[in-house]
N, C-alpha and C positions, 0 to 999 in steps of 0.2 A: 624382309625385316621381321623379327619375332614381336608378336602382339602380346606385351606384358599384361594386357587387361583381359585377355581371354582365359577362362577357366581351362584347365587341362581337362581332357577326356578321363573318366574314372572307368578302369577297365578291370572287370571281374573274373574270376575263374569258374568254369562250370564243368562238373564232370557228370551231371545228371540234370533231367528236367526239373527236379526239385531245386537244385541249386541254380538253375536258369531263373525260376519263380523268385528264389530269395534275392538274387543279384538284381533283376529288374525291379521288383517291388520295393527293394530298400534304397534304389537310386542310382544304380550303375548306368553309364552312358554307352557301355559297349561291354561285351563278354567274348571270351575266348575259349574254345572247345577243342576237342580232339575227335577224329574219326576212328574207325575201327583199326586203321593202320597208319603208320608213318608219323605217330605223335610221340614226342618227347616223354610222355607219361603213358606209355602203353599199358601201364597196371591201373590207370584210372578206368571208371566205368564210362568208356567212350561211346560215340553216338554212331549208331547205323545211319544209313542214308535216309531212311524215313523219319528217324528221331531228329536227325539234323535239320531236315526240312520243317518238322514241328517247332524246333527250336527257333530256327531263323524266322518263321512266320509270326511266332508269338514275340520275338523281339522286336521285329520291324513294325508290328502293330503299336508297340509302345515307343517307336522311335529309337530303338537301341541297336547299335551295330553288332555284327557277329564275325569274328575272325576265326579262321580254322587253323589250328597248329599242324603243320605238316613238317616239322623241324626235326627230322632225323637224316641221318647219312643214307642214301639210297644206293644198292647194289645195282650193277648193270642190268641183271635180269629182272629187276623190280621197277625199272623205270617206266615201262608201259603201263603198268597198274597204278603207279604213282600219278602219271598224267591223266589217266582216266578218272581217278579220284578227284583231281583238281578241276576237270572239266565238270564232272557231276556236281561239285561244290558251286561252281560258277552258274550252273543251271538252276540250282537250289535257291541261290541268291547270296551267298556268302559275301561279305564285303570286303574281305581280304584274306590272304593266306601268310601264314608265319612260316618262314623257310630258312633252313640251314645250309643244305647242300648246294655248293656254288654251280654244280652242272644242272641240278634240277631247276634252280632260279633262271638261269639263262633259258632253259627250254620253256618254262612258264612264261617268260616275257615274250618269247616267240608265239606260243600257242594262245595266250590270253593277254594281248597287249593292254587292255584296259583294266586288269585286275591289279589291285593294290597289293603289293608285296612288302612284307615287314621282315627285315633282317633279323632273325632269331638271336638272342642273347648267346646261343651256342655257337655263332660265328666269332664269338670274342672281339667284337668292335668296340674299341675303348678309347680311341683317339680321333681328333678331327680329320686327319687323312684318311682314316680307316672309313669314317662316315661319309666323306667325299667319293670314296671309291664305291661305296654302297650305292650311292646315289647314281654315280656312273653306270652301274651294273643294272640299273632299272628299278632299285628299291625306292619306295617313297617314304619308308620310315626305318629307323635303326632301333631295336631293343638295345639299350646300352647295357654293358657288362655291370654287374652289381657292386663291383669293387671299386667305384668311382666316387670321389667327394662331389659336393655340390659345385664347387668351383670347376672341377673337370667337367662335369656335366654341362655347366654353362658354356664351356669352350666348344662342346659338341653342338649345342643349340645355335651358336653362332654360325655354324657351316650353313644352315638355312633348311636342311633335311629335318623332317619331324624326328623328335627324339622321345622314345618311350623309356620310362625309369620305373623301377621296382619301387613300391612304397611300402609294402607290408608282405610278410610271409617268411617261408623258410630261406636260410642262406646255405648255399652249397660250400663246403670248405675249400674245394677247388674252383678256379675260373672255369665258368661254363664252356663246355666244348673242348676243355683240356684236361679232362678226367678220364683215366682208363683204368682205375683201381678196381672197380665193379666187374669190368670186363676181365681183367688180369686174374682176379680171385675166383669169379664164378662164372665167367663167360657171358655175363649179363653187362652188354654195353650201354652206358649212359648216352653215347652218340646215336644209339639205336632205340632208345626209349625204354630201356629195360633195367635201368638203374636199380641195384639192390640196397643201396644206401649203407655201403660198408663203412662209411665214415661215421655212422651214428653208433657204431660198436665200439667197445673199448680199444683205445690205442693209448699207450703210455710213452711220454718222454721221460718218465722217472721210474728207475729200477724198482721192482718190487710192488708198484701201486697200481690198482685199477683206476684209471682215468678215462676221460673222454676227450682226449686231445685233439681230435679232428672234428668235434661237433659244436658247431656255432649256435647261438641263440637265434631266434627268428627276428628279422628285421622289423622295425616299426618306425618308419619315417614320417608319421603322421604329423608330428609336432612342427616338421619343416616343410609342410605342404605349401604355406603362403609362399616360403622363398623358393621353392621349386616352380610355382607358378609364375613368380616374377621373372625368372630366368628363362621362361619359354618352354618348358617342358609340355610337350604335345599330349602325352598320356601318362597317367599313372596307374602303375599295374599292381594288382594284388596277386601274389602266389597262391597256387592251392587248388589245382584241378583234382587232386586227390583227397581233399578234405570234405568233410560233411557240409551240408547246406547250412546249418546253424552258423558255422564259421564263417561262409560267404557273407550271410546277412549280418554278423557283427562286424566284419572288416569293411563291408561296404556302408554301413550305417555311420561307422566311425570316421571313415574317409569323406564321405558325404557332408557330415556334420563339419568337418574341418574346412572342406572347400567352401561351404557357405557360411564361414565365419563364426560358426557355433563351437560349443565346446565338446569335443569328441569323448564318447565313453571308452576309455582305454582299459578300464577294469574288467567290463564285460568280455572285452577283446582278449585280454590276457587270461581270463578264466576259461573261455572256451578252447584256447589252444596256446601254449607257450613251452618253452624251453628254459626253464629256470628264469622266465621273464624275457624282455626284449633288448635289442641293442639299435643304435643308430650309428655304429662305429664308422663304417666306410663313408657315409654321407657327411660326417664331421672330420674326415681326414685321418680318423684314429684308428689304431689295430691294438690287439693285445688281449689281455686275460679276460676283461670285462665283456668281451664278445662272445665268450665260450659258455656253454651250457648244454645240458641234456634233459630229456624228458624224465621227470621224477614221478612218483606216484601221487604227490600233492597237485602236480599239474594236471594229471588225469582226472583225479577226484573233483576238482574245482569246477569242471565243466558241467557236472550234474546239475548244479544249482541253477545255471543259467539257460539251459538248452529249452525248457518248455516256454519261457518268454521269446526267445529268439525265433522259435518255431512259429508263435503268435504273431510275430512281427512281419512274416510274409504270407500268412495264410489267406488274407483277403486280397482281391483283385484291386489294383491301383488305377487311378484315372490317368489318361494319357493325351486326351483332347478334348477340346470344347466343340460342341455342335450347335449349330443354327438350323431350327425346323421351320417349315412351312406347310400348313394343312389347308387343304381345300375340301369344302363339304358343300356340295351344289347339288340342287333339286334336279332328280333325274338322271344324275352322272355318277360313276363311281368315285367314291372318295379318294382323295390323293395325299400322299405325304412326302415331302423332299426334306432331305437331310443334307447339310453341307458342313464339311471340315476344310478350312482353307480354300483351295481350288477345286476340291472334289465334290460332286454333287451326285447324290443317288435318289431314285424314286421307287416308290411303291404304290400299287393301285389296291383299294379295298372295295368293301360292299357299297351298294347304292344306298344312300340314306332314305329313311321313311319319314312320314309325317309324325311329328311328335304327338304321343297321346298325353303325356304329362308335362314334365319340365323339359324344354328344347335343349340341344347341345350348344355350348357356347365355348369361348376361348378358355374360360378357367377350367372347365371340365376337361377339355382337350389337353390343357397344360398339365393337369394332374397326372394323366396317362403317360405323357411323354416325358415326364419327370422320373419315371420308373426305370432308371438306367443303372440299377445298382450291381448287376452281374456283367456289365459291359465296362469298357475302358473310357466312356464318354460321360460327359457332363453336359446338361443343357444350358446353352447360354441366352439366345434369342429365340423366342417362338412367335411366328407370324401366323395369323388365321385368316381365312375368307370363308364365313359360313353364312349360308343363306338362312333367312328366319324361318322357325317352326319345324326344324328337322331334328331326327333322332339317329343317333349312330350309337350301337353298343360299345362298351369299353372294351370287350373282346376283339372288336373289329379294329380300333385304334390300337390296341396292344400288339394284334398281328402285324400291323403295317409297321409299328415301331420295331418289332424284332426283325422284320423283313430288311428294313433300311439300315439297321445296325449290321446286319450280316453281311448285306452288299458294301457298307462302308469299310468293316474289317477287310474284304477281300480287295476293294478298290485300294485302300491304303497300303496293304501288303504288296500289291503289285506296283504300285508307285514307289515304294521304297526298294524294290529289287534293283541292283546296279545293272546298267546295260553292258553286256560284255560282247565283244567280237571273239570270234574263234577263228584261228587259222591253224592249219596242220603243221606240227613240229615233227622233223625228221628223227626217228630214233634209230639212227644207224652209227655203227662204229665198226672199226676193223682192228681186231686185236691180232698182233703179230707175235708169233712165239719166237722168244730171243734168248740167248744165253748171256748172263752178265760179262761185260768186256772190261770193266773199268772198277777199280777199288777206290772208295771214298772213305777216308778216315776223320773221325771228329775228335779233338781233343779239348781238355778241359784247362790244363796249365801248360805254361812255357816250358817246364822241364820235360815234357811229354813230346815236344815238337820234333827234336832231332830223330827219335826212336820212330817217328811216323812217317819219315822220309821215304820209306820203301813203298807208300801209296801213291797212286795217281794223282790223286786230289785231297787236299787237307782243309778240314773247317775249323777255324779257331775262333773262340770268342771275340767279341768286339773289344773287349778290355786288353787284349794281347796285340792288337794292331799297334805298330810302333816299337812295341818290345820285339815283336817277330817282324822282320822285313818283308816287305810286299814281294810277291812272286805270281806268276800266271796262273800257278796250280792252287793257290791259296783263295779260300772262301770265307768271308768275314760273317759270321752268325750274329744276327741282331738278336737283342734281348726278347724274350716271348711276350713279356708284359713291359708297357711304357708308361712310366709316370709322368715323364716331361718330354712331350714329342719334339718341341723346339729345341731342346737339348740335344735329343737323338739326331735330329738333322744336322746340327752344327758338328756333331761328332762324326757323322757320315761324310760331310764335306771335308773334314780334317783328314779322314783316312782316304779319300780320293785323291787329296793333295799328296799323300805319301806313296801312291802308286797302286793301292788297291782297286782293282776293278770289279770284284764278284762279291755279291752278298747272299746270304741265305735268309729268305723271306720266312720268318716264323709266324707272321701275322699278316693279314691282307694289306693292312696300311704300308707295310714295307714295299710292297709292288709298286704302289702309287709313288711313294718317295723315292724309290729306287729308280724308277723310269724318269723322273724329273731330274735326277742327278747324274744320269748316264751311266749307271751300273749294269753289269749282266746279272740277271736275276735267276735264283734256284729257289725252288720251293721246298720248306721243311715238313715234317710230318705234322706240325701243328696246324697245317692248312686242311686236315682231314680229307685228303683226296681218296675217295673210295669206289669211283667209277670212271669209265672212259669220257664220259660228258664233262665231268670236273677237270680231267686232264686237258681237255680241250678248251674249256673255260680258262684254266691257268695259263694255256699258251696264248689265249687271246689277250690275257692281262699282261703279257710280255715275259713269262717265265720261260727258261730254256729246257728246264727239266724240274722233275719234283720227286720228292721221297714219299712213297705210298704210306697211308695210314697203316700202323702195325696191328690194327684191330681185324684186318682182312686175313681170309685164308689164302693159301698160296695160289689156287686156282682162280679165285676172284681177283688177286692182284695181277695175274697173268693177263686178264682182260683189259688192263689199263694201258698196255703197251701199243702205241701206235702214233699219236700226233707229235709227242716229244719225248725224250728219254725219261724213263721211270726208274727209280732205285728202290732197294728193299734193305731194311736195317737187319743184318745177319748176326750181329754181336753187340752186347752192351747190356748195361742195366738200365732199362726202359723207365722213363719217368711216368709215373701214375697219377701224379697230381702236380698242378701248377697253382701255387696259393699265394695270396698276398698278405696273409697272416702266417707268421712263422709258428708252427705247432710247438716247437721246443722253446723258443723264447718266452713264449706266455706261460710255459710251465715252470721253468727254471729261473726266468726273472732276468737273466744277464747272458749275454752271448759268450762271455768268458766260461760260463758254466755249461755250454752246449754239449750234449751227449753224442749229437750227430746222428741219431736214428730214433725211430718210433718202434715200439714193440706191439704186436697185437696179442689177442687173446690166446693164441696158439704158440705164442713164442718166437714168431717170424720177425725178423727185424728189416725195417725200411728205412734206408739211409735218407738224409735230408741235407740239401745243400742250399745255401742262400747267397744272393748276390746284392744284398742291400735294400733291394725293392721288392723282390718277390723270392719265393722258395720253391723248390722242386722236390718231390717226394719220389724216391725211386722204388722200383720193385724190389722184393726181397731176393729173388733169385735173377742170375744173369741169363739173358737170351744167348743161346749158342746154336747157330745153324751152319758153322763153317764146314761141316762134314755133309751138308746136304745140298750144296750148291748146284748139283745137276738136276734138282728138283724145281730149282727157282727159274722163273720166266721173268726177266727184267734186263735192264740195260746197264744197270752198275749196282754193286752192293756196298752197304756202308757198315763200317765198325765204329762203335761209339764208345769212347773211353771217358771215365769219370776219375777214379783214384788209381788205376793201374800204373805201375812203375814202367820206366823206359824198357827194361828187360822182359817185362810181361807184353808189353805192346809189340816188340819185335818178335817174340815167340808167337803171339795170336795172328799178327800179320802173315808170318811164314805159314802157320797152319792154314790159314785162309787161303794162301796163293796155292798150296798143296792139297786142298779139299780135305784137310784133316780135322779131328775133333781138337778144339782149343781148350776143353775142359773135359775131364773125367767124370765129375759129379757136381752137385750144387748148381744145376743150370736147369733152364726151361727151353722148351720149344715155342713158348709164347702162345699165340693164337692162330698160328699158321697152319694148324692141322685141325684144332678143335674148334676155332672160329666163334662167333658170338651169337647170341640171340638178337 
């Protein structure tokens, strides 16, 4: 049961040691950092191993936890380095790892069975069944998708697993883990930590106007902290590992004030960084124009006035523990000082006291020296003294013992805070089998396309068409990529099962758990971000019979996936580059009847947009076409994805694919299959 009386952990970002100081000294309970590789913010000033150890020791001294973000997709050839980095993190004393890749997560659970694993928001977990599956996979916390309302978050907390929710910071336009825009435009993958933030550039849904229709204001959920605490959120997360330390100080200070029942300073927070102000849209269940904004000149200028005071707020060391002291000054014996914090006691020996020539040492004299703790994390609570009469001990001797016990206490408390971790060998073995595609799978969007797709071995249809199209053994029902009402989805899945549909396309991890319960045959869509053979094996362990590889991989990388279960490659279609909860066109034109159907970027390229009532998909400006390169593809099946193609076009493209001919003469892209991503 959730404990509504317990305050959530306040989790702050840190991209540098200065940000660590700002977070800790302003009241964070935990920080999250990135290492030199495998972080979803690779452009941040991430930590080397030695810097990570320094950060962990400093935080643990203050009773603050440290989580390391290792939340990128991992390629087969990188997994050894990934696991070594995780092992080193455990040795340093990191309290938990934030992970996206399902194969990496499984291997981490084997190698470090005691390590706390947090399911990154990049895993797109946003429903109760998804949270339950994460727990089944060995995660102890889910970082929920940012697109959820407080009511939806409450349903997640009711599953019993820890739920971490974003409380402040940048909002991506796309659902995390489902954005390939930066990858498609410039080969910089958000799933690999290299997002170029293309969404912050001009995109317009209105002809002839420079607009920023993919740029959202920053989230500020601080006014909702009390309610989020009441529903049982375990951790409140501030976004911003790439932002300056002053921002961290402002955000942590405001959140800490709200958690403690005080009035937060939102004006300073807005001044240090905002995009035309803040929004709490998703938390309140609202979307639309008020959520959109971009960084203006006045937003930048406003920071100058507040930076000096913010820097001052974390300049001095803060106190983290109360200490009891016991001093023993006996004739003919070395003086001795004991220091106790909780159950930890340390001791230092000092000089032998001499006979007093003037005023002898007493408790008041000793206490004045022991109270000089200004540059440490300690405050003196009780001081006990056993002092023989008529003795003298210089202040320098007492100060030396004080410094020694404080240093020893630092080391002892850091050691005590280090999590105990078991280490087991994890087998990093896989067998890649070279295969030629033997099966053609076609995905359609509308009922009118179905008959034309009959030439394929298998046909994927949207869930909305089940019933309009009769069930057949070769039909796979694609579940929606974002689920607003999971109970309604489960009810609909039961309906199509009764209609005779036996196979579903899992576009989210939650679908695997639901599908298993309902007895469906499971197929994995590209949204699962399968990028290495370890993830393929994990998908098989979750009950999936086959998977479609991430289209961000190069052909050679995808070839390494083949082995445990069949793997497919998309060879034609308009690839989705964003999955959004906010329709960028509707917020611009105000009415779906005025929908323009596409966004235009600053170069004039047009990106089609399709909505299903709960979410929108933004598609690449160019069609992917690989129908003439099939002999270069190592996979078990190939997939053609049709959006707005006519029946005649579908028949022609299927024919071209069967014959290994070009389906298009111009206006196409080879995607990322040759150039890959960073």
